[in-house]
N, C-alpha and C positions, 0 to 999 in steps of 0.2 A: 862569844856565844851569840847566836842569832836570836833576836827578840821575836817570838811568835805572838802575833796579835791579829785579831779579826775584828771586823765590824759587820753589822747586819741591821736591817730595819726590824723593829719590834712588830710582832704579828698585828695585823689590822691597824698599823700606824705608819707615819712617815718619819718617826724618830729613830735616829741611828743610835745603837749601843755598841760599846767596844769592850773587848776582853778575850777570854778563852772560848773556843768553839767546841761544842760537843753535840752528840745526838743521843736521845734517850727515848725509851718506849718499849714496845713489845712487837710481836709478829704482825699485829694488825694496825698499829699506829706508831710512827716514829716522829719525834719532834726535834726540831733544831733549837739549840740552846746557846746563849752567850752568858758567860759568868764574868762579871767585871773583874779586872785585874787590880790587885793592891787594895781592895776594899775589904774591911772586916765585916762583911755582911754575907749572909747566905742567900742573897737575892740572885735569882736566875731569871733571865728574860727569854721567853719563847720568841723566836724570830722567823721571818719568812725565808725559807731555805734558798730561794733563787737570788736573794740579795746578799748572801754571805760573801765577803771579800777578805782576802788575806793581805796583810801588810807585806810589801815587797822590800821597801827600804825607806829611809828618811834622809833627806838632803836639805840642808839649810833650814831646818825646822819644819819642812813640809813632808808629810807622810804620803807615800805612794802605795795605793792598794790596787788589787785586781779590780777591773771595772772602771778605773779612772780614765777620763778622756784627757789626752795630752795634745798640745799644739806645738809644732816644731818652732824653734827659734830661728831657723834658717830654711831655705828651700833646698830640696834634694833633687838629684838627677835632672838638672837643667829645667826644673819646673819653676813657674812663677808663683805657685801657691805654697802657702805654709801648710804642711800636712797636718791633718787631724787623725789621731789613732786612739785606740783604747787597748788596755792591757787585759789579756785573758789567758787562761790555762788551756793549753792544747793537750787533750787527752791522748791523742794518737802519738804525738812527739814527746809527751811527758816533759813539757817545758812551758815557761811563760813566753808569750809572744805579743807583738804589737800588731793589731789588725787595723788595716787602712779604713778610714771613713771617707776621706777625700784625698786627692792628690796622689802622689807616688812617693813611697818612702822605703828606703833601705837603711834601717837604723844603724848608726855607727856603734862601735864597741861600747863607748861611754855614753850610751843613749840617754840616760837620765839627765845629763848635763845639757843636752840639746833640746829638751822639751820643758814646757810649762804646763802645770795642771790647770785645766779650765773647767772641770766638772767631773761627773761620773754618769754612767749609762742609766742609772736608776733615777737620779734627780734631774737629769738633763737629756731625756730621750730625743728631744728635738735636734740636738747636735749630731746625733747618730742616724736619725731617720728611722728609728724603730716605730 
């Protein structure tokens, strides 16, 4: 069974919270909510919707979320640069993709083994150029 887990930044804060994601509200106002997993609390955190990231996988104890910035462990397509990419959801293709930040990348099938996580687009915008 796949572990569904999300993270997002608390509203008006730089603090990440992890757990289940939901939206609540009415016709005039909808709030994004994270409810911590495995805690015996009724605590809910309102989060900034633009920062909601879904867990994609875990490898060697490292969790990979949408929005993570990855650096290739090798060069691709005869380039001398180690490619930087970030993971995002493509609404048109209905799939997760790697978007190039620099270099040229055609990710291999076992892409996660060929990249190291170096940050995310929310905490490290300078790596992306946003």
